[in-house]
PDBQT receptor file of N, H, CA, C and O in Angstrom, charges set to zero:
ATOM      1  N   MET A   1      83.473  -3.991 244.338  1.00  0.00    +0.000 N 
ATOM      2  CA  MET A   1      84.650  -3.669 243.434  1.00  0.00    +0.000 C 
ATOM      3  C   MET A   1      83.954  -3.949 242.301  1.00  0.00    +0.000 C 
ATOM      4  O   MET A   1      83.354  -5.016 242.438  1.00  0.00    +0.000 OA
ATOM      5  N   PRO A   2      83.694  -3.204 240.732  1.00  0.00    +0.000 N 
ATOM      6  CA  PRO A   2      82.867  -3.659 239.904  1.00  0.00    +0.000 C 
ATOM      7  C   PRO A   2      83.420  -5.469 239.261  1.00  0.00    +0.000 C 
ATOM      8  O   PRO A   2      84.464  -6.110 239.379  1.00  0.00    +0.000 OA
ATOM      9  N   LEU A   3      82.408  -5.673 238.751  1.00  0.00    +0.000 N 
ATOM     10  H   LEU A   3      81.560  -5.152 238.655  1.00  0.00    +0.000 HD
ATOM     11  CA  LEU A   3      82.569  -7.440 238.015  1.00  0.00    +0.000 C 
ATOM     12  C   LEU A   3      83.506  -7.311 236.600  1.00  0.00    +0.000 C 
ATOM     13  O   LEU A   3      83.184  -6.558 235.680  1.00  0.00    +0.000 OA
ATOM     14  N   ASP A   4      84.564  -8.062 236.583  1.00  0.00    +0.000 N 
ATOM     15  H   ASP A   4      84.825  -8.673 237.330  1.00  0.00    +0.000 HD
ATOM     16  CA  ASP A   4      85.074  -7.879 235.253  1.00  0.00    +0.000 C 
ATOM     17  C   ASP A   4      85.062  -9.242 234.657  1.00  0.00    +0.000 C 
ATOM     18  O   ASP A   4      85.973 -10.003 234.984  1.00  0.00    +0.000 OA
ATOM     19  N   TRP A   5      84.348  -9.561 234.007  1.00  0.00    +0.000 N 
ATOM     20  H   TRP A   5      83.608  -8.942 233.742  1.00  0.00    +0.000 HD
ATOM     21  CA  TRP A   5      84.468 -10.928 233.040  1.00  0.00    +0.000 C 
ATOM     22  C   TRP A   5      85.579 -11.169 231.998  1.00  0.00    +0.000 C 
ATOM     23  O   TRP A   5      85.552 -12.208 231.339  1.00  0.00    +0.000 OA
ATOM     24  N   ARG A   6      86.515 -10.292 231.827  1.00  0.00    +0.000 N 
ATOM     25  H   ARG A   6      86.536  -9.448 232.363  1.00  0.00    +0.000 HD
ATOM     26  CA  ARG A   6      87.174  -9.926 230.664  1.00  0.00    +0.000 C 
ATOM     27  C   ARG A   6      88.451 -11.105 231.002  1.00  0.00    +0.000 C 
ATOM     28  O   ARG A   6      88.761 -11.323 232.174  1.00  0.00    +0.000 OA
ATOM     29  N   VAL A   7      89.084 -11.765 229.952  1.00  0.00    +0.000 N 
ATOM     30  H   VAL A   7      88.832 -11.587 229.001  1.00  0.00    +0.000 HD
ATOM     31  CA  VAL A   7      89.801 -12.855 230.260  1.00  0.00    +0.000 C 
ATOM     32  C   VAL A   7      90.991 -12.368 229.980  1.00  0.00    +0.000 C 
ATOM     33  O   VAL A   7      91.259 -12.060 228.818  1.00  0.00    +0.000 OA
ATOM     34  N   GLU A   8      91.798 -12.235 230.883  1.00  0.00    +0.000 N 
ATOM     35  H   GLU A   8      91.580 -12.485 231.826  1.00  0.00    +0.000 HD
ATOM     36  CA  GLU A   8      93.294 -11.903 230.162  1.00  0.00    +0.000 C 
ATOM     37  C   GLU A   8      94.155 -13.192 229.722  1.00  0.00    +0.000 C 
ATOM     38  O   GLU A   8      94.552 -13.361 228.569  1.00  0.00    +0.000 OA
ATOM     39  N   LYS A   9      94.396 -14.098 230.810  1.00  0.00    +0.000 N 
ATOM     40  H   LYS A   9      94.074 -13.961 231.746  1.00  0.00    +0.000 HD
ATOM     41  CA  LYS A   9      95.021 -15.181 230.383  1.00  0.00    +0.000 C 
ATOM     42  C   LYS A   9      94.392 -16.353 231.620  1.00  0.00    +0.000 C 
ATOM     43  O   LYS A   9      94.627 -16.315 232.828  1.00  0.00    +0.000 OA
ATOM     44  N   MET A  10      93.511 -17.395 230.852  1.00  0.00    +0.000 N 
ATOM     45  H   MET A  10      93.320 -17.426 229.871  1.00  0.00    +0.000 HD
ATOM     46  CA  MET A  10      93.133 -18.406 232.312  1.00  0.00    +0.000 C 
ATOM     47  C   MET A  10      94.570 -19.283 232.438  1.00  0.00    +0.000 C 
ATOM     48  O   MET A  10      95.365 -19.447 231.512  1.00  0.00    +0.000 OA
ATOM     49  N   ARG A  11      94.736 -19.910 234.075  1.00  0.00    +0.000 N 
ATOM     50  H   ARG A  11      94.090 -19.777 234.827  1.00  0.00    +0.000 HD
ATOM     51  CA  ARG A  11      95.845 -20.592 234.551  1.00  0.00    +0.000 C 
ATOM     52  C   ARG A  11      95.196 -21.557 235.098  1.00  0.00    +0.000 C 
ATOM     53  O   ARG A  11      94.084 -21.188 235.475  1.00  0.00    +0.000 OA
ATOM     54  N   LEU A  12      95.507 -23.022 235.369  1.00  0.00    +0.000 N 
ATOM     55  H   LEU A  12      96.410 -23.321 235.063  1.00  0.00    +0.000 HD
ATOM     56  CA  LEU A  12      95.477 -23.639 235.934  1.00  0.00    +0.000 C 
ATOM     57  C   LEU A  12      96.282 -24.078 237.594  1.00  0.00    +0.000 C 
ATOM     58  O   LEU A  12      97.464 -23.734 237.588  1.00  0.00    +0.000 OA
ATOM     59  N   SER A  13      96.037 -24.444 238.326  1.00  0.00    +0.000 N 
ATOM     60  H   SER A  13      95.077 -24.723 238.331  1.00  0.00    +0.000 HD
ATOM     61  CA  SER A  13      97.510 -24.076 239.491  1.00  0.00    +0.000 C 
ATOM     62  C   SER A  13      98.061 -25.312 239.603  1.00  0.00    +0.000 C 
ATOM     63  O   SER A  13      97.469 -26.210 239.004  1.00  0.00    +0.000 OA
ATOM     64  N   LYS A  14      99.219 -25.645 240.325  1.00  0.00    +0.000 N 
ATOM     65  H   LYS A  14      99.700 -24.915 240.811  1.00  0.00    +0.000 HD
ATOM     66  CA  LYS A  14      99.932 -26.364 240.114  1.00  0.00    +0.000 C 
ATOM     67  C   LYS A  14      99.158 -28.450 240.332  1.00  0.00    +0.000 C 
ATOM     68  O   LYS A  14      99.213 -29.545 239.774  1.00  0.00    +0.000 OA
ATOM     69  N   GLY A  15      98.511 -27.724 241.588  1.00  0.00    +0.000 N 
ATOM     70  H   GLY A  15      98.466 -26.834 242.041  1.00  0.00    +0.000 HD
ATOM     71  CA  GLY A  15      97.463 -28.682 242.278  1.00  0.00    +0.000 C 
ATOM     72  C   GLY A  15      96.502 -29.104 241.139  1.00  0.00    +0.000 C 
ATOM     73  O   GLY A  15      96.325 -30.321 241.178  1.00  0.00    +0.000 OA
ATOM     74  N   ARG A  16      95.935 -28.595 240.302  1.00  0.00    +0.000 N 
ATOM     75  H   ARG A  16      96.079 -27.606 240.270  1.00  0.00    +0.000 HD
ATOM     76  CA  ARG A  16      95.135 -28.947 239.493  1.00  0.00    +0.000 C 
ATOM     77  C   ARG A  16      93.839 -28.939 240.434  1.00  0.00    +0.000 C 
ATOM     78  O   ARG A  16      93.137 -29.942 240.568  1.00  0.00    +0.000 OA
ATOM     79  N   THR A  17      93.492 -27.286 241.302  1.00  0.00    +0.000 N 
ATOM     80  H   THR A  17      94.063 -26.472 241.193  1.00  0.00    +0.000 HD
ATOM     81  CA  THR A  17      92.321 -27.829 241.872  1.00  0.00    +0.000 C 
ATOM     82  C   THR A  17      91.781 -26.327 241.607  1.00  0.00    +0.000 C 
ATOM     83  O   THR A  17      90.553 -26.248 241.551  1.00  0.00    +0.000 OA
ATOM     84  N   GLN A  18      92.365 -25.353 241.467  1.00  0.00    +0.000 N 
ATOM     85  H   GLN A  18      93.362 -25.417 241.513  1.00  0.00    +0.000 HD
ATOM     86  CA  GLN A  18      91.879 -24.039 241.260  1.00  0.00    +0.000 C 
ATOM     87  C   GLN A  18      92.284 -23.537 239.735  1.00  0.00    +0.000 C 
ATOM     88  O   GLN A  18      93.355 -23.908 239.253  1.00  0.00    +0.000 OA
ATOM     89  N   LEU A  19      91.371 -22.664 238.985  1.00  0.00    +0.000 N 
ATOM     90  H   LEU A  19      90.502 -22.363 239.377  1.00  0.00    +0.000 HD
ATOM     91  CA  LEU A  19      91.661 -22.163 237.286  1.00  0.00    +0.000 C 
ATOM     92  C   LEU A  19      91.346 -20.649 237.765  1.00  0.00    +0.000 C 
ATOM     93  O   LEU A  19      90.254 -20.305 238.217  1.00  0.00    +0.000 OA
ATOM     94  N   ARG A  20      92.484 -19.780 237.597  1.00  0.00    +0.000 N 
ATOM     95  H   ARG A  20      93.371 -20.060 237.230  1.00  0.00    +0.000 HD
ATOM     96  CA  ARG A  20      92.272 -18.728 237.698  1.00  0.00    +0.000 C 
ATOM     97  C   ARG A  20      91.929 -17.839 236.258  1.00  0.00    +0.000 C 
ATOM     98  O   ARG A  20      92.821 -17.667 235.427  1.00  0.00    +0.000 OA
ATOM     99  N   TYR A  21      90.380 -17.231 236.033  1.00  0.00    +0.000 N 
ATOM    100  H   TYR A  21      89.655 -17.370 236.708  1.00  0.00    +0.000 HD
ATOM    101  CA  TYR A  21      89.881 -16.553 234.944  1.00  0.00    +0.000 C 
ATOM    102  C   TYR A  21      90.601 -15.218 234.806  1.00  0.00    +0.000 C 
ATOM    103  O   TYR A  21      90.791 -14.829 233.654  1.00  0.00    +0.000 OA
ATOM    104  N   ASN A  22      91.036 -14.449 235.830  1.00  0.00    +0.000 N 
ATOM    105  H   ASN A  22      90.882 -14.766 236.766  1.00  0.00    +0.000 HD
ATOM    106  CA  ASN A  22      91.492 -13.338 235.296  1.00  0.00    +0.000 C 
ATOM    107  C   ASN A  22      91.919 -12.637 237.589  1.00  0.00    +0.000 C 
ATOM    108  O   ASN A  22      91.741 -13.241 238.646  1.00  0.00    +0.000 OA
ATOM    109  N   GLY A  23      92.330 -11.587 237.370  1.00  0.00    +0.000 N 
ATOM    110  H   GLY A  23      92.476 -11.096 236.511  1.00  0.00    +0.000 HD
ATOM    111  CA  GLY A  23      92.703 -11.118 238.863  1.00  0.00    +0.000 C 
ATOM    112  C   GLY A  23      91.450 -11.505 239.851  1.00  0.00    +0.000 C 
ATOM    113  O   GLY A  23      91.541 -12.081 240.935  1.00  0.00    +0.000 OA
ATOM    114  N   PHE A  24      90.185 -11.016 239.162  1.00  0.00    +0.000 N 
ATOM    115  H   PHE A  24      90.111 -10.549 238.282  1.00  0.00    +0.000 HD
ATOM    116  CA  PHE A  24      88.792 -10.953 239.800  1.00  0.00    +0.000 C 
ATOM    117  C   PHE A  24      88.113 -12.260 240.310  1.00  0.00    +0.000 C 
ATOM    118  O   PHE A  24      87.611 -12.529 241.401  1.00  0.00    +0.000 OA
ATOM    119  N   LEU A  25      88.260 -12.987 239.163  1.00  0.00    +0.000 N 
ATOM    120  H   LEU A  25      88.667 -12.769 238.276  1.00  0.00    +0.000 HD
ATOM    121  CA  LEU A  25      87.963 -14.462 239.429  1.00  0.00    +0.000 C 
ATOM    122  C   LEU A  25      88.713 -15.813 239.355  1.00  0.00    +0.000 C 
ATOM    123  O   LEU A  25      89.375 -16.202 238.393  1.00  0.00    +0.000 OA
ATOM    124  N   THR A  26      88.548 -16.330 240.274  1.00  0.00    +0.000 N 
ATOM    125  H   THR A  26      88.010 -16.014 241.056  1.00  0.00    +0.000 HD
ATOM    126  CA  THR A  26      89.281 -17.672 240.380  1.00  0.00    +0.000 C 
ATOM    127  C   THR A  26      88.405 -18.885 241.312  1.00  0.00    +0.000 C 
ATOM    128  O   THR A  26      88.010 -18.852 242.478  1.00  0.00    +0.000 OA
ATOM    129  N   LEU A  27      88.293 -20.008 240.190  1.00  0.00    +0.000 N 
ATOM    130  H   LEU A  27      88.613 -20.035 239.243  1.00  0.00    +0.000 HD
ATOM    131  CA  LEU A  27      87.499 -21.424 240.432  1.00  0.00    +0.000 C 
ATOM    132  C   LEU A  27      88.023 -22.305 241.331  1.00  0.00    +0.000 C 
ATOM    133  O   LEU A  27      89.061 -22.880 241.003  1.00  0.00    +0.000 OA
ATOM    134  N   GLU A  28      87.517 -22.547 242.432  1.00  0.00    +0.000 N 
ATOM    135  H   GLU A  28      86.674 -22.080 242.699  1.00  0.00    +0.000 HD
ATOM    136  CA  GLU A  28      88.430 -23.299 243.454  1.00  0.00    +0.000 C 
ATOM    137  C   GLU A  28      87.769 -24.678 243.302  1.00  0.00    +0.000 C 
ATOM    138  O   GLU A  28      86.915 -24.639 242.417  1.00  0.00    +0.000 OA
ATOM    139  N   GLY A  29      87.887 -25.879 243.878  1.00  0.00    +0.000 N 
ATOM    140  H   GLY A  29      88.581 -25.910 244.598  1.00  0.00    +0.000 HD
ATOM    141  CA  GLY A  29      87.423 -27.123 244.192  1.00  0.00    +0.000 C 
ATOM    142  C   GLY A  29      86.996 -27.824 242.872  1.00  0.00    +0.000 C 
ATOM    143  O   GLY A  29      85.942 -28.399 242.597  1.00  0.00    +0.000 OA
ATOM    144  N   ILE A  30      88.453 -27.547 241.912  1.00  0.00    +0.000 N 
ATOM    145  H   ILE A  30      89.308 -27.080 242.135  1.00  0.00    +0.000 HD
ATOM    146  CA  ILE A  30      87.843 -28.248 240.696  1.00  0.00    +0.000 C 
ATOM    147  C   ILE A  30      88.407 -30.161 241.006  1.00  0.00    +0.000 C 
ATOM    148  O   ILE A  30      89.577 -30.457 241.249  1.00  0.00    +0.000 OA
ATOM    149  N   PRO A  31      87.334 -31.125 240.918  1.00  0.00    +0.000 N 
ATOM    150  CA  PRO A  31      87.622 -32.442 241.231  1.00  0.00    +0.000 C 
ATOM    151  C   PRO A  31      88.438 -32.994 240.127  1.00  0.00    +0.000 C 
ATOM    152  O   PRO A  31      88.528 -32.390 239.058  1.00  0.00    +0.000 OA
ATOM    153  N   ALA A  32      89.108 -34.260 240.376  1.00  0.00    +0.000 N 
ATOM    154  H   ALA A  32      89.035 -34.750 241.244  1.00  0.00    +0.000 HD
ATOM    155  CA  ALA A  32      89.583 -34.675 240.230  1.00  0.00    +0.000 C 
ATOM    156  C   ALA A  32      89.254 -35.807 238.328  1.00  0.00    +0.000 C 
ATOM    157  O   ALA A  32      89.829 -36.228 237.324  1.00  0.00    +0.000 OA
ATOM    158  N   ALA A  33      87.843 -35.728 239.069  1.00  0.00    +0.000 N 
ATOM    159  H   ALA A  33      87.376 -35.386 239.884  1.00  0.00    +0.000 HD
ATOM    160  CA  ALA A  33      87.073 -36.570 237.583  1.00  0.00    +0.000 C 
ATOM    161  C   ALA A  33      86.737 -35.339 236.541  1.00  0.00    +0.000 C 
ATOM    162  O   ALA A  33      86.459 -35.603 235.371  1.00  0.00    +0.000 OA
ATOM    163  N   ALA A  34      86.781 -33.780 237.089  1.00  0.00    +0.000 N 
ATOM    164  H   ALA A  34      87.008 -33.565 238.040  1.00  0.00    +0.000 HD
ATOM    165  CA  ALA A  34      86.914 -33.274 235.662  1.00  0.00    +0.000 C 
ATOM    166  C   ALA A  34      87.805 -33.321 234.515  1.00  0.00    +0.000 C 
ATOM    167  O   ALA A  34      87.574 -33.006 233.347  1.00  0.00    +0.000 OA
ATOM    168  N   PHE A  35      88.924 -33.796 235.083  1.00  0.00    +0.000 N 
ATOM    169  H   PHE A  35      89.111 -34.052 236.031  1.00  0.00    +0.000 HD
ATOM    170  CA  PHE A  35      89.804 -34.425 233.832  1.00  0.00    +0.000 C 
ATOM    171  C   PHE A  35      89.818 -35.184 233.084  1.00  0.00    +0.000 C 
ATOM    172  O   PHE A  35      90.601 -35.201 232.135  1.00  0.00    +0.000 OA
ATOM    173  N   ASP A  36      88.820 -36.139 233.350  1.00  0.00    +0.000 N 
ATOM    174  H   ASP A  36      88.184 -36.126 234.121  1.00  0.00    +0.000 HD
ATOM    175  CA  ASP A  36      88.319 -37.162 232.867  1.00  0.00    +0.000 C 
ATOM    176  C   ASP A  36      87.629 -37.170 231.482  1.00  0.00    +0.000 C 
ATOM    177  O   ASP A  36      87.388 -38.184 230.827  1.00  0.00    +0.000 OA
ATOM    178  N   TYR A  37      87.302 -35.703 231.078  1.00  0.00    +0.000 N 
ATOM    179  H   TYR A  37      87.498 -34.879 231.611  1.00  0.00    +0.000 HD
ATOM    180  CA  TYR A  37      86.807 -34.985 230.188  1.00  0.00    +0.000 C 
ATOM    181  C   TYR A  37      87.899 -34.845 229.006  1.00  0.00    +0.000 C 
ATOM    182  O   TYR A  37      88.529 -33.790 228.923  1.00  0.00    +0.000 OA
ATOM    183  N   ARG A  38      88.056 -35.557 228.385  1.00  0.00    +0.000 N 
ATOM    184  H   ARG A  38      87.545 -36.413 228.452  1.00  0.00    +0.000 HD
ATOM    185  CA  ARG A  38      88.897 -35.135 226.782  1.00  0.00    +0.000 C 
ATOM    186  C   ARG A  38      88.659 -34.501 225.532  1.00  0.00    +0.000 C 
ATOM    187  O   ARG A  38      87.709 -34.888 224.852  1.00  0.00    +0.000 OA
ATOM    188  N   LEU A  39      89.454 -33.503 225.103  1.00  0.00    +0.000 N 
ATOM    189  H   LEU A  39      90.226 -33.189 225.656  1.00  0.00    +0.000 HD
ATOM    190  CA  LEU A  39      89.575 -33.621 223.658  1.00  0.00    +0.000 C 
ATOM    191  C   LEU A  39      90.569 -33.700 223.194  1.00  0.00    +0.000 C 
ATOM    192  O   LEU A  39      91.549 -33.067 223.585  1.00  0.00    +0.000 OA
ATOM    193  N   GLY A  40      90.559 -34.533 222.205  1.00  0.00    +0.000 N 
ATOM    194  H   GLY A  40      89.762 -35.048 221.887  1.00  0.00    +0.000 HD
ATOM    195  CA  GLY A  40      91.506 -35.150 221.608  1.00  0.00    +0.000 C 
ATOM    196  C   GLY A  40      92.463 -36.338 222.768  1.00  0.00    +0.000 C 
ATOM    197  O   GLY A  40      92.077 -37.446 223.143  1.00  0.00    +0.000 OA
ATOM    198  N   ASN A  41      93.985 -35.523 223.176  1.00  0.00    +0.000 N 
ATOM    199  H   ASN A  41      94.298 -34.624 222.871  1.00  0.00    +0.000 HD
ATOM    200  CA  ASN A  41      94.690 -36.806 223.816  1.00  0.00    +0.000 C 
ATOM    201  C   ASN A  41      94.414 -35.962 225.087  1.00  0.00    +0.000 C 
ATOM    202  O   ASN A  41      94.182 -36.575 226.129  1.00  0.00    +0.000 OA
ATOM    203  N   ARG A  42      94.418 -34.324 225.089  1.00  0.00    +0.000 N 
ATOM    204  H   ARG A  42      94.606 -33.827 224.242  1.00  0.00    +0.000 HD
ATOM    205  CA  ARG A  42      94.464 -33.926 226.227  1.00  0.00    +0.000 C 
ATOM    206  C   ARG A  42      93.131 -33.037 227.017  1.00  0.00    +0.000 C 
ATOM    207  O   ARG A  42      92.263 -32.440 226.381  1.00  0.00    +0.000 OA
ATOM    208  N   ALA A  43      93.203 -33.109 228.527  1.00  0.00    +0.000 N 
ATOM    209  H   ALA A  43      93.909 -33.594 229.043  1.00  0.00    +0.000 HD
ATOM    210  CA  ALA A  43      91.808 -33.014 229.267  1.00  0.00    +0.000 C 
ATOM    211  C   ALA A  43      91.630 -31.704 228.991  1.00  0.00    +0.000 C 
ATOM    212  O   ALA A  43      92.603 -30.951 229.023  1.00  0.00    +0.000 OA
ATOM    213  N   ALA A  44      90.288 -31.208 228.662  1.00  0.00    +0.000 N 
ATOM    214  H   ALA A  44      89.497 -31.820 228.636  1.00  0.00    +0.000 HD
ATOM    215  CA  ALA A  44      89.748 -29.947 228.320  1.00  0.00    +0.000 C 
ATOM    216  C   ALA A  44      90.257 -28.819 228.995  1.00  0.00    +0.000 C 
ATOM    217  O   ALA A  44      90.534 -27.725 228.504  1.00  0.00    +0.000 OA
ATOM    218  N   LEU A  45      90.391 -29.322 230.591  1.00  0.00    +0.000 N 
ATOM    219  H   LEU A  45      90.167 -30.211 230.990  1.00  0.00    +0.000 HD
ATOM    220  CA  LEU A  45      91.059 -28.407 231.207  1.00  0.00    +0.000 C 
ATOM    221  C   LEU A  45      92.282 -27.623 231.179  1.00  0.00    +0.000 C 
ATOM    222  O   LEU A  45      92.513 -26.589 231.807  1.00  0.00    +0.000 OA
ATOM    223  N   GLU A  46      93.230 -28.411 230.159  1.00  0.00    +0.000 N 
ATOM    224  H   GLU A  46      93.043 -29.250 229.649  1.00  0.00    +0.000 HD
ATOM    225  CA  GLU A  46      94.112 -28.252 230.301  1.00  0.00    +0.000 C 
ATOM    226  C   GLU A  46      94.654 -27.279 228.848  1.00  0.00    +0.000 C 
ATOM    227  O   GLU A  46      95.762 -26.780 228.646  1.00  0.00    +0.000 OA
ATOM    228  N   TRP A  47      93.581 -27.254 228.101  1.00  0.00    +0.000 N 
ATOM    229  H   TRP A  47      92.682 -27.659 228.265  1.00  0.00    +0.000 HD
ATOM    230  CA  TRP A  47      93.810 -26.447 226.552  1.00  0.00    +0.000 C 
ATOM    231  C   TRP A  47      93.885 -25.605 227.361  1.00  0.00    +0.000 C 
ATOM    232  O   TRP A  47      94.087 -24.439 227.022  1.00  0.00    +0.000 OA
TER     233      TRP A  47
């Protein structure tokens, strides 16, 4: 399968432990501490 780095729409799972980058790439195991990093009043991963 060829690499596909194109972003269609990133989505955060309901449990906030996975970030779906596209149909080819999903980042798993996101620790809860990652949501402590804030941009204004929202967590950076929620943007």
